[in-house]
N, CA, C and O of each residue as an XYZ file, in Angstrom:
472
protein
N      20.743      6.310     33.261
C      21.387      5.042     33.510
C      22.890      5.176     33.271
O      23.324      5.856     32.341
N      23.645      4.545     34.087
C      25.087      4.505     33.925
C      25.431      3.353     32.988
O      25.185      2.194     33.322
N      25.988      3.651     31.834
C      26.272      2.619     30.839
C      27.248      1.582     31.367
O      27.147      0.411     31.002
N      28.192      1.977     32.217
C      29.127      1.012     32.781
C      28.384     -0.015     33.630
O      28.648     -1.212     33.522
N      27.467      0.436     34.465
C      26.705     -0.481     35.305
C      25.886     -1.443     34.443
O      25.818     -2.637     34.739
N      25.269     -0.932     33.386
C      24.461     -1.796     32.514
C      25.370     -2.779     31.784
O      25.046     -3.960     31.661
N      26.511     -2.283     31.301
C      27.449     -3.161     30.603
C      27.964     -4.245     31.551
O      28.066     -5.410     31.166
N      28.283     -3.869     32.771
C      28.723     -4.859     33.779
C      27.584     -5.822     34.081
O      27.809     -7.015     34.282
N      26.367     -5.305     34.114
C      25.205     -6.155     34.341
C      25.026     -7.191     33.251
O      24.730     -8.351     33.538
N      25.200     -6.787     32.010
C      25.096     -7.732     30.885
C      26.186     -8.792     31.017
O      25.932     -9.978     30.812
N      27.393     -8.362     31.358
C      28.517     -9.290     31.520
C      28.228    -10.316     32.620
O      28.445    -11.513     32.426
N      27.741     -9.848     33.770
C      27.428    -10.756     34.880
C      26.248    -11.658     34.551
O      26.251    -12.834     34.916
N      25.245    -11.128     33.870
C      24.089    -11.919     33.445
C      24.567    -13.118     32.633
O      24.159    -14.252     32.881
N      25.433    -12.853     31.665
C      25.936    -13.924     30.809
C      26.819    -14.895     31.584
O      26.802    -16.097     31.318
N      27.589    -14.382     32.543
C      28.426    -15.256     33.373
C      27.578    -16.126     34.290
O      27.802    -17.333     34.380
N      26.612    -15.530     34.967
C      25.748    -16.259     35.900
C      25.005    -17.380     35.193
O      24.871    -18.476     35.737
N      24.521    -17.115     33.986
C      23.742    -18.115     33.259
C      24.585    -18.930     32.288
O      24.046    -19.655     31.451
N      25.904    -18.814     32.396
C      26.851    -19.623     31.626
C      26.540    -19.618     30.129
O      26.768    -20.613     29.441
N      26.026    -18.509     29.636
C      25.739    -18.380     28.220
C      24.470    -19.061     27.756
O      24.133    -18.980     26.575
N      23.744    -19.738     28.660
C      22.511    -20.435     28.278
C      21.319    -19.495     28.127
O      20.383    -19.785     27.382
N      21.356    -18.377     28.832
C      20.289    -17.379     28.739
C      20.960    -16.092     28.280
O      21.964    -15.673     28.856
N      20.421    -15.477     27.263
C      21.020    -14.273     26.699
C      20.100    -13.079     26.886
O      18.876    -13.212     26.873
N      20.701    -11.922     27.059
C      19.936    -10.682     27.009
C      19.641    -10.470     25.532
O      20.575    -10.390     24.734
N      18.376    -10.377     25.145
C      18.064    -10.192     23.719
C      18.747     -8.948     23.162
O      18.771     -7.899     23.805
N      19.294     -9.077     21.971
C      19.955     -7.940     21.327
C      18.989     -6.765     21.262
O      17.841     -6.911     20.842
N      19.458     -5.623     21.675
C      18.635     -4.426     21.636
C      17.616     -4.333     22.766
O      16.794     -3.417     22.783
N      17.660     -5.275     23.714
C      16.702     -5.236     24.826
C      16.939     -3.977     25.645
O      18.055     -3.711     26.092
N      15.907     -3.230     25.829
C      15.991     -2.008     26.617
C      14.624     -1.736     27.206
O      13.654     -2.443     26.934
N      14.571     -0.733     27.989
C      13.340     -0.362     28.657
C      13.587     -0.348     30.147
O      14.580     -0.900     30.621
N      12.699      0.271     30.886
C      12.916      0.435     32.323
C      13.123     -0.881     33.077
O      13.991     -0.955     33.947
N      12.348     -1.916     32.763
C      12.480     -3.183     33.491
C      13.840     -3.831     33.231
O      14.553     -4.190     34.168
N      14.192     -3.976     31.956
C      15.454     -4.631     31.592
C      16.638     -3.814     32.093
O      17.582     -4.372     32.652
N      16.598     -2.501     31.900
C      17.693     -1.647     32.355
C      17.873     -1.743     33.864
O      18.997     -1.866     34.350
N      16.776     -1.689     34.605
C      16.842     -1.762     36.067
C      17.404     -3.108     36.508
O      18.261     -3.162     37.390
N      16.929     -4.198     35.902
C      17.408     -5.534     36.243
C      18.913     -5.648     35.983
O      19.662     -6.118     36.839
N      19.342     -5.220     34.809
C      20.755     -5.355     34.464
C      21.634     -4.472     35.330
O      22.711     -4.892     35.753
N      21.188     -3.257     35.597
C      22.011     -2.336     36.381
C      22.056     -2.714     37.854
O      23.129     -2.732     38.457
N      20.903     -3.015     38.437
C      20.873     -3.250     39.885
C      21.093     -4.706     40.267
O      21.974     -5.010     41.071
N      20.300     -5.606     39.699
C      20.407     -7.011     40.094
C      21.753     -7.601     39.675
O      22.447     -8.213     40.488
N      22.118     -7.416     38.415
C      23.360     -8.030     37.933
C      24.556     -7.094     38.053
O      25.620     -7.525     38.498
N      24.414     -5.832     37.670
C      25.537     -4.900     37.704
C      25.966     -4.502     39.095
O      27.099     -4.066     39.295
N      25.063     -4.647     40.073
C      25.398     -4.272     41.442
C      25.401     -5.480     42.378
O      26.426     -5.783     42.987
N      24.267     -6.171     42.499
C      24.173     -7.251     43.484
C      24.998     -8.484     43.134
O      25.781     -8.955     43.959
N      24.835     -9.014     41.916
C      25.635    -10.183     41.535
C      27.116     -9.810     41.430
O      27.974    -10.673     41.614
N      27.434     -8.550     41.139
C      28.826     -8.113     41.005
C      29.503     -7.903     42.357
O      30.732     -7.902     42.433
N      28.737     -7.728     43.405
C      29.293     -7.529     44.746
C      30.037     -8.792     45.163
O      29.463     -9.880     45.173
N      31.298     -8.648     45.501
C      32.129     -9.808     45.816
C      32.028    -10.268     47.257
O      32.772    -11.160     47.663
N      31.120     -9.683     48.051
C      30.936    -10.118     49.428
C      30.506    -11.577     49.479
O      30.962    -12.337     50.334
N      29.625    -11.965     48.559
C      29.230    -13.365     48.388
C      29.666    -13.800     46.994
O      29.642    -13.009     46.051
N      30.059    -15.048     46.874
C      30.440    -15.570     45.553
C      29.181    -15.825     44.721
O      28.066    -15.854     45.243
N      29.383    -16.006     43.428
C      28.257    -16.369     42.570
C      27.654    -17.682     43.062
O      26.433    -17.833     43.067
N      28.488    -18.630     43.476
C      27.981    -19.901     43.995
C      27.115    -19.687     45.239
O      26.036    -20.267     45.359
N      27.596    -18.850     46.163
C      26.807    -18.566     47.371
C      25.441    -17.985     47.003
O      24.411    -18.420     47.520
N      25.446    -17.017     46.120
C      24.184    -16.393     45.701
C      23.287    -17.411     45.008
O      22.073    -17.423     45.212
N      23.896    -18.268     44.185
C      23.105    -19.271     43.464
C      22.442    -20.237     44.451
O      21.270    -20.573     44.283
N      23.168    -20.685     45.471
C      22.574    -21.596     46.457
C      21.401    -20.937     47.179
O      20.367    -21.566     47.405
N      21.568    -19.672     47.536
C      20.456    -18.943     48.163
C      19.271    -18.863     47.211
O      18.125    -19.070     47.608
N      19.562    -18.563     45.966
C      18.513    -18.431     44.960
C      17.817    -19.759     44.704
O      16.595    -19.795     44.560
N      18.570    -20.847     44.647
C      17.965    -22.169     44.454
C      17.007    -22.477     45.594
O      15.918    -23.001     45.360
N      17.391    -22.162     46.812
C      16.502    -22.377     47.951
C      15.234    -21.550     47.843
O      14.137    -22.055     48.081
N      15.381    -20.276     47.485
C      14.212    -19.398     47.376
C      13.292    -19.841     46.238
O      12.072    -19.871     46.397
N      13.874    -20.181     45.105
C      13.067    -20.590     43.955
C      12.355    -21.908     44.234
O      11.203    -22.092     43.843
N      13.042    -22.821     44.910
C      12.400    -24.082     45.287
C      11.211    -23.808     46.194
O      10.142    -24.388     46.005
N      11.386    -22.930     47.176
C      10.301    -22.589     48.097
C       9.129    -21.940     47.369
O       7.973    -22.153     47.737
N       9.420    -21.154     46.346
C       8.362    -20.492     45.580
C       7.679    -21.434     44.595
O       6.565    -21.168     44.143
N       8.348    -22.534     44.264
C       7.761    -23.498     43.345
C       7.823    -23.069     41.892
O       6.865    -23.271     41.145
N       8.940    -22.477     41.479
C       9.110    -22.008     40.102
C      10.028    -22.976     39.352
O      11.245    -22.790     39.363
N       9.473    -24.008     38.699
C      10.314    -25.030     38.071
C      11.143    -24.534     36.893
O      12.242    -25.042     36.670
N      10.658    -23.571     36.141
C      11.400    -23.081     34.976
C      12.693    -22.404     35.422
O      13.770    -22.721     34.919
N      12.584    -21.477     36.360
C      13.765    -20.767     36.847
C      14.681    -21.709     37.615
O      15.903    -21.584     37.540
N      14.103    -22.647     38.349
C      14.897    -23.623     39.088
C      15.759    -24.448     38.145
O      16.939    -24.666     38.418
N      15.192    -24.905     37.050
C      15.958    -25.684     36.086
C      17.089    -24.855     35.476
O      18.201    -25.352     35.295
N      16.806    -23.602     35.164
C      17.838    -22.712     34.613
C      18.982    -22.550     35.615
O      20.151    -22.637     35.238
N      18.655    -22.317     36.884
C      19.683    -22.104     37.907
C      20.498    -23.370     38.161
O      21.721    -23.304     38.278
N      19.835    -24.511     38.247
C      20.561    -25.764     38.485
C      21.458    -26.113     37.309
O      22.592    -26.553     37.503
N      20.963    -25.921     36.093
C      21.771    -26.192     34.907
C      23.004    -25.281     34.888
O      24.109    -25.741     34.602
N      22.818    -24.010     35.187
C      23.943    -23.079     35.201
C      24.949    -23.444     36.297
O      26.158    -23.341     36.088
N      24.455    -23.869     37.460
C      25.350    -24.278     38.556
C      26.203    -25.472     38.143
O      27.392    -25.528     38.454
N      25.596    -26.420     37.446
C      26.352    -27.577     36.951
C      27.356    -27.151     35.884
O      28.522    -27.544     35.927
N      26.904    -26.359     34.944
C      27.751    -25.940     33.829
C      28.951    -25.125     34.307
O      30.051    -25.263     33.771
N      28.740    -24.279     35.313
C      29.820    -23.437     35.829
C      30.687    -24.152     36.870
O      31.675    -23.586     37.338
N      30.329    -25.391     37.239
C      31.109    -26.139     38.219
C      30.846    -25.733     39.655
O      31.632    -26.058     40.544
N      29.748    -25.025     39.894
C      29.400    -24.616     41.259
C      28.803    -25.769     42.044
O      28.918    -25.818     43.268
N      28.175    -26.683     41.353
C      27.639    -27.908     41.946
C      28.020    -29.074     41.050
O      28.091    -28.939     39.828
N      28.262    -30.210     41.669
C      28.482    -31.446     40.927
C      27.170    -32.220     40.903
O      26.301    -32.010     41.749
N      27.037    -33.099     39.947
C      25.819    -33.905     39.826
C      25.535    -34.675     41.110
O      24.377    -34.821     41.499
N      26.590    -35.175     41.778
C      26.375    -35.945     43.001
C      25.902    -35.072     44.173
O      25.387    -35.593     45.162
N      26.074    -33.766     44.066
C      25.606    -32.863     45.124
C      24.132    -32.500     44.971
O      23.508    -32.031     45.922
N      23.577    -32.714     43.788
C      22.186    -32.331     43.552
C      21.219    -33.100     44.442
O      20.266    -32.518     44.961
N      21.447    -34.403     44.629
C      20.560    -35.186     45.488
C      20.602    -34.691     46.928
O      19.564    -34.580     47.581
N      21.809    -34.392     47.426
C      21.945    -33.885     48.798
C      21.241    -32.541     48.943
O      20.573    -32.288     49.946
N      21.392    -31.684     47.943
C      20.713    -30.389     47.951
C      19.194    -30.589     47.991
O      18.494    -29.933     48.762
N      18.699    -31.496     47.158
C      17.258    -31.747     47.096
C      16.743    -32.345     48.400
O      15.679    -31.951     48.878
N      17.469    -33.278     48.975
C      17.044    -33.886     50.249
C      16.967    -32.823     51.345
O      16.007    -32.778     52.114
N      17.979    -31.979     51.405
C      18.030    -30.952     52.435
C      16.889    -29.944     52.261
O      16.160    -29.656     53.210
N      16.741    -29.416     51.051
C      15.715    -28.400     50.822
C      14.310    -28.942     51.025
O      13.433    -28.218     51.496
N      14.085    -30.189     50.682
C      12.749    -30.778     50.830
C      12.270    -30.688     52.278
O      11.079    -30.491     52.522
N      13.171    -30.827     53.227
C      12.789    -30.768     54.638
C      12.264    -29.386     55.035
O      11.505    -29.256     55.996
N      12.669    -28.369     54.299
C      12.261    -26.998     54.609
C      11.138    -26.474     53.721
O      10.352    -25.627     54.148
N      11.059    -26.970     52.492
C      10.050    -26.444     51.566
C       8.839    -27.357     51.443
O       7.822    -26.969     50.868
N       8.945    -28.572     51.981
C       7.832    -29.519     51.921
C       7.974    -30.481     50.753
O       8.714    -30.237     49.800
N       7.250    -31.566     50.858
C       7.385    -32.630     49.869
C       6.814    -32.301     48.490
O       7.403    -32.740     47.503
N       5.725    -31.572     48.349
C       5.279    -31.252     46.986
C       6.323    -30.458     46.194
O       6.590    -30.763     45.032
N       6.904    -29.452     46.820
C       7.937    -28.659     46.123
C       9.238    -29.444     46.034
O       9.975    -29.323     45.055
N       9.517    -30.238     47.040
C      10.709    -31.080     47.006
C      10.638    -32.115     45.896
O      11.645    -32.400     45.249
N       9.469    -32.675     45.671
C       9.346    -33.666     44.596
C       9.540    -33.006     43.230
O      10.073    -33.621     42.306
N       9.111    -31.769     43.111
C       9.351    -31.012     41.872
C      10.855    -30.817     41.671
O      11.363    -30.963     40.559
N      11.552    -30.492     42.741
C      13.003    -30.325     42.690
C      13.677    -31.643     42.302
O      14.572    -31.652     41.457
N      13.253    -32.758     42.912
C      13.828    -34.063     42.577
C      13.603    -34.415     41.109
O      14.478    -35.001     40.472
N      12.457    -34.068     40.577
C      12.179    -34.338     39.163
C      13.169    -33.588     38.285
O      13.724    -34.157     37.344
N      13.391    -32.321     38.585
C      14.326    -31.515     37.797
C      15.752    -32.038     37.948
O      16.489    -32.130     36.966
N      16.140    -32.378     39.170
C      17.470    -32.925     39.417
C      17.671    -34.211     38.624
O      18.715    -34.401     38.000
N      16.679    -35.091     38.645
C      16.756    -36.359     37.911
C      16.917    -36.126     36.415
O      17.719    -36.795     35.761
N      16.155    -35.177     35.872
C      16.263    -34.854     34.451
C      17.640    -34.304     34.101
O      18.221    -34.681     33.083
N      18.160    -33.420     34.937
C      19.469    -32.831     34.656
C      20.582    -33.864     34.745
O      21.518    -33.842     33.945
N      20.485    -34.767     35.711
C      21.515    -35.798     35.842
C      21.466    -36.785     34.681
O      22.492    -37.358     34.315
N      20.294    -36.991     34.101
C      20.141    -37.923     32.989
C      20.604    -37.321     31.669
O      20.906    -38.048     30.723
N      20.659    -35.997     31.606
C      21.014    -35.316     30.347
C      22.479    -35.437     30.023
O      22.931    -34.920     29.001
């Protein structure tokens, strides 16, 4: 493993999640190392797309998959980092619901409502 790539991956991980999700101290092993080096140290670090662009793509994919835990983490980080405003969440949810269907869209609306109320 290239320590620079892993170190950059840890840095991007913390930036992407706005400090709300941390890499556990001493976390290592093939899965964590691969995730930090490739997903964060390479893909999230690539400046071809902004973090906001990647986050919007990810929010769409996670909504389609129906993963409420990760969706809440991503939406909270987008708000915290200023990538989305609270007033944009409803528009995002309305738009995505048309593509992912109403059961998953209603899950998204529930999370959006909770985040806006917090």
